N, C-alpha and C positions, 0 to 999 in steps of 0.2 A: 812206653809207647813211642815216643820219638827216637829212645836208644834203639829198640827193634828195628822202626823203618829205618835206620842210619845203617844198621847192620844188615839188613837185606840189601839196600841199594848198594853198599860197598860189596855183599857177593855178587849181584849182578854185574856191577862194573868189573869188578876183577874178572869174573868167567868172560864177560865181552871181550875184556881186552885179550885175557891168553889165549882164547879159543880163536882169535881174530889173529894173531900172529901164525896160527898154526893153517887156518883156513885161507889168509891171505897166500901162503905160498902155494896151497893148493890151487888157487885161483889163478895165479902168475902163471902157474903150468898148465893150466886150461884142463883141469882136472873134472871127473863127474859130478864132484861135490866140492863147491868152493868157500869163501867167504861167509855167506849168509847161514848156509847148512850147517859147517861148523860151531857158529855162535849159536844157532838153535839147539845143537844137541845137547853145547855143553851148558848153556842156561836151562834146558829141559832137564838135565840129569840134576842140576844144584836145587830146582823148583822141587822135582822129585823127595831128596834127602831134606831140604828144608820141610817140607809136608811132614814126610816121616817122621821126622823129630818133634814136629808141632803134634802130631796124633799120638805118640809116643807120651807126648807131655801132658794132653788131653787125661787120656785113660789110662795112665800108669798106674792111679790107685786106684782103681775101679775094676780093670779086667788085664789080663795078661797081652800085653801090643808088643810086636816084634818089630823093630824100625827096620832092620835090616830086610825084612822079606819086600818093601817095596823097593829097597835099593837094589836087593837081587834081581828083581823084575827090570833094572837099568839096562843091567848086562843082557837078558835075554832080549829085548825091544830092542836095542842099539845092535844087537848082533844080525836080528833080521834085518835090520834096515841097512847095514853093511854087507849082509848079501847080495841086496839089490844094486850095489855098487860096482860088484865081481861082474865082469862081462868075459863070456870065453868066445874065442873065434879062431876055430881051428885049433893049432897048435899054441896060439897064444892065449895067455891070460890077462886081462888088466884090470885095473882099479885096486889091487890087493892092497896098495900104498895107502891109498885114498881111505879103504875099509878100515885100515889099520889107523888111519890118522881122525876118523868118525868115533871109534872105539876109544882112542886114547882122550879124546877131547870130550868125550862121558866122562871118563876119572878124572879129568879135569874138573868138572862141573860138581862133581861128585866132591872132591876133596876141599873145594870152594865153599859148599854147599855145608859140609861136614866142619868146616871152619880151620881146616889145614892148609892156610895159606903158603906156609913154606914149600912142602908138598909140590903145591900145584906150579908155584913157582919155577923150581927146579926142575920138576919135569918137562914143564913147557919147555923150559930152554934146552934141557935133553934132546926132547921130539924136534925141536925148531933145527938145534945142529944136527940129527940125525938126517934129515929130510935136507938140507942145505949142504952142510960141512962133506957128510959122507957121500954126497953126489959125485964127486971127484973121484972118489975109492972106488964106487960102485961101476964106474966108465971103466978104470984101468981094469980091474977082474974081469969084467967083459969083453974086454978085448984079449 
């Protein structure tokens, strides 16, 4: 029991840290969804993955249970949430990058929830690089 609690706490803390790196960048840029939203999407995704694995463990010997069905629901649910962050005003569309970051933090939460820490950390670093490091390239391309 103690090992399980430690494992869950590790996953919660790691998810918060990784998602906050992305959420902080969005917060600094005064975007539609900031720090708290990114953390909540990531932690919620990790919870659903953990729950789907838990349900699978409970019923694996008595019923056919597919843990990926709950996980697939994350993609749909977060996609709906992301749609709400995209705003069209005339010829301008805003919120696409924020929607993409919300979608990716759900993936980070899923990876952490599944125990795939290396992928979660590496992808977080890539996303932070894309948001910050490629900003200069993006500006030059727009000129």
